[in-house]
C-alpha positions as CSV (number, residue, x, y, z in Angstrom):
1,X,-11.6,14.1,3.6
2,X,-13.8,11.0,4.0
3,X,-13.6,8.9,7.1
4,X,-12.1,6.0,5.0
5,X,-9.1,8.2,4.3
6,X,-8.5,8.4,8.1
7,X,-8.4,4.7,8.7
8,X,-5.1,3.5,10.1
9,X,-3.9,0.0,9.1
10,X,-1.8,-1.9,11.6
11,X,0.4,-4.7,10.2
12,X,0.4,-8.1,11.6
13,X,-0.8,-11.6,11.1
14,X,-4.1,-11.8,9.1
15,X,-6.7,-13.3,11.4
16,X,-9.6,-12.0,9.4
17,X,-11.0,-8.5,8.9
18,X,-10.8,-6.6,12.2
19,X,-11.9,-3.0,12.6
20,X,-11.9,-0.9,15.8
21,X,-13.9,2.2,16.4
22,X,-11.9,4.0,19.0
23,X,-11.2,7.3,20.7
24,X,-7.8,8.9,20.7
25,X,-8.0,9.7,24.4
26,X,-9.6,6.4,25.6
27,X,-7.4,4.3,27.9
28,X,-9.5,1.2,27.1
29,X,-9.1,1.8,23.4
30,X,-5.3,2.1,23.8
31,X,-5.3,-1.2,25.8
32,X,-7.3,-2.9,23.1
33,X,-4.9,-1.8,20.4
34,X,-1.9,-2.8,22.5
35,X,-3.4,-6.2,23.1
36,X,-3.9,-6.8,19.4
37,X,-0.3,-5.5,18.8
38,X,1.0,-7.9,21.5
39,X,-0.9,-10.8,19.8
40,X,0.6,-9.8,16.4
41,X,-2.8,-9.3,14.8
42,X,-3.4,-7.2,11.7
43,X,-6.3,-4.7,12.2
44,X,-7.6,-1.4,11.1
45,X,-8.9,1.4,13.3
46,X,-10.2,4.9,13.4
47,X,-10.2,7.4,16.2
48,X,-13.8,8.7,16.0
49,X,-13.0,11.8,17.9
50,X,-10.5,13.0,15.3
51,X,-13.1,12.9,12.5
52,X,-15.2,16.0,11.8
53,X,-17.6,17.5,9.3
54,X,-19.5,15.3,6.8
55,X,-17.0,12.5,7.4
56,X,-18.2,12.4,11.0
57,X,-21.8,11.7,10.0
58,X,-20.7,9.1,7.5
59,X,-18.6,7.4,10.1
60,X,-21.4,7.3,12.7
61,X,-23.8,5.9,10.0
62,X,-21.2,3.1,9.4
63,X,-20.8,2.5,13.1
64,X,-24.6,2.1,13.6
65,X,-24.7,-0.6,10.9
66,X,-23.1,-2.9,13.5
67,X,-24.5,-1.7,16.8
68,X,-26.8,0.9,18.4
69,X,-24.6,0.8,21.5
70,X,-22.2,3.7,20.9
71,X,-19.3,2.6,23.2
72,X,-15.6,2.6,22.8
73,X,-13.7,0.6,21.9
74,X,-16.0,-1.4,19.6
75,X,-14.3,-4.1,17.6
76,X,-16.1,-5.3,14.4
77,X,-14.9,-8.8,13.3
78,X,-15.5,-10.0,9.8
79,X,-18.0,-7.3,8.9
80,X,-20.2,-7.8,11.9
81,X,-20.1,-11.6,12.4
82,X,-18.9,-10.7,15.9
83,X,-19.0,-7.3,17.7
84,X,-17.0,-6.8,21.0
85,X,-17.9,-3.7,22.9
86,X,-15.4,-2.4,25.5
87,X,-12.1,-3.9,26.5
88,X,-12.8,-7.6,26.8
89,X,-9.3,-9.1,27.1
90,X,-10.4,-12.6,27.7
91,X,-12.6,-12.7,24.5
92,X,-10.0,-11.0,22.4
93,X,-7.4,-13.5,23.5
94,X,-9.8,-16.4,23.0
95,X,-10.4,-15.2,19.4
96,X,-6.9,-14.3,18.3
97,X,-4.3,-16.0,20.5
98,X,-4.7,-19.4,19.0
99,X,-7.8,-19.2,16.9
100,X,-8.9,-18.0,13.5
């Protein structure tokens, strides 16, 4: 199974293409997803730690297209126009509460 088949789509208001590289056990990743849910924003995510085999390498290659700083969560906005690393509540709210 490719990593694309493991991407989870969360419904909400379309505020642009938002993708999160996360870990299933990461409290900051969970907080980031919850914040986007609370803001009613549509986004996609993948829990990197649940991907294995060839798909894992494909996923990491994709991740490295946007940043060399492997940190979780990492939010990719509009195919890399903006990258947010870590739980940055203020920046997320700034971008998605009223904007876009």
